[in-house]
C-alpha positions, -999 to +999 in steps of 0.1 A: -079-094+245-059-072+262-040-039+237-002-053+238+019-040+264+053-034+246+059-024+207+075-054+199+042-078+208+023-050+188+045-056+156+038-094+159+002-093+171-005-069+137+019-090+110-003-126+129-037-100+123-028-091+087-019-129+078-042-140+093-068-114+071-053-122+042-048-154+038-051-171+005-044-137-011-022-134-035-014-107-055-023-090-090+011-099-111+014-130-130+039-142-102+011-149-075+033-133-047+011-144-011-004-111-003+007-107+026+042-103+015+026-072+001+019-058+040+048-072+052+072-050+026+051-017+030+062-022+067+093-029+064+099+003+036+088+021+068+105+005+095+135+010+069+137+040+052+117+065+083+139+073+108+121+075+140+086+063+126+067+043+164+059+010+159+014+020+161+029+033+118+046+006+107+015-021+127-007+000+109+009-004+080+002-040+086-033-038+090-033-010+057-057-035+036-070-055+060-106-036+062-108-033+023-095-070+012-108-093+041-139-092+069-118-074+094-139-040+103-124-003+118-139-015+156-120-047+156-089-028+148-092+004+174-102-026+204-068-043+194-043-016+181-061+009+197-080+042+178-039+056+166-043+031+147-074+024+137-078+055+123-052+057+100-066+023+083-089+040+086-075+072+068-061+049+040-095+024+034-110+031+002-148+022-005-146-008-024-187-005-025-174+028-051-169+016-091-127+014-092-123+056-113-144+063-087-120+055-059-093+061-078-105+097-075-112+100-038-080+084-026-058+111-048-081+138-022-080+124+002-043+120+006-041+162+000-052+157+042-046+131+052-024+125+090+011+127+085+012+092+091-015+080+070+010+094+040+035+078+052+021+046+055+003+060+013+038+059+006+049+027+016+022+012+006+030+032-039+061+018-034+051-013-028+023-014-057+048+000-082+077-018-077+057-052-079+037-045-117+077-035-125+088-067-114+057-092-124+033-063-147-009-082-137-016-106-161-041-093-183-034-059-183-030-039-213-002-018-217-022+015-216-042+000-183-009-005-165+006+034-168-025+045-163-022+027-129+009+040-128+005+079-132-032+068-105+002+058-087+025+090-086-004+118-083-013+095-055+019+101-041+024+137-053+001+144-020+029+129+007+058+141-006+079+162+018+078+136+049+115+108+043+137+122+014+148+082+016+112+072+015+105+087-012+141+076-032+125+046-029+089+065-041+110+069-071+132+037-079+094+019-082+079+045-101+111+053-126+111+012-137+074+004-135+073+038-163+105+019-179+079-018-176+053+006-193+067+016-217+084-021-229+049-038-226+036-001-249+062-005-267+061-046-271+023-040-275+029-010-307+049-038-322+027-071-328-008-051-335 
């Protein structure tokens, strides 16, 4: 299939590709939302908040979890969407073979030097993730586990600052809500313990 000839076709194909690769996957929250809702939200956060963001960056947002969470490959993404999009998706992809704590540590380190487009996508990603855990905390997570997740998200996002004021403001709203949820769950756990 030739690479898309227009931004509209690029975005439609990226959404179709992400939908196919995330089919049947759900978010961690108790609401169990379809996973594709997350990548669509990340793309929308960029498109709505970052003035002048290009279609390739929005496509990378749609595709950012496909390699990590499905059988997609960076080579296939490069073939279908171009080397730049694949490069950004590569920057956004964790090595799933590593233990979770090591993946988290590496993500914090990687975003100290990541490209601007990858950092924008990651800030939108963390905004979406924190908003979701605030509204629908993952089932079975202890209050401390949620609090640790929220602070890790803040640590990663710290390296994505200074890129766009509106997107940062959206992140701050999500971070505040997630911290309030973690505090509320911690208080509730302390009372019942």
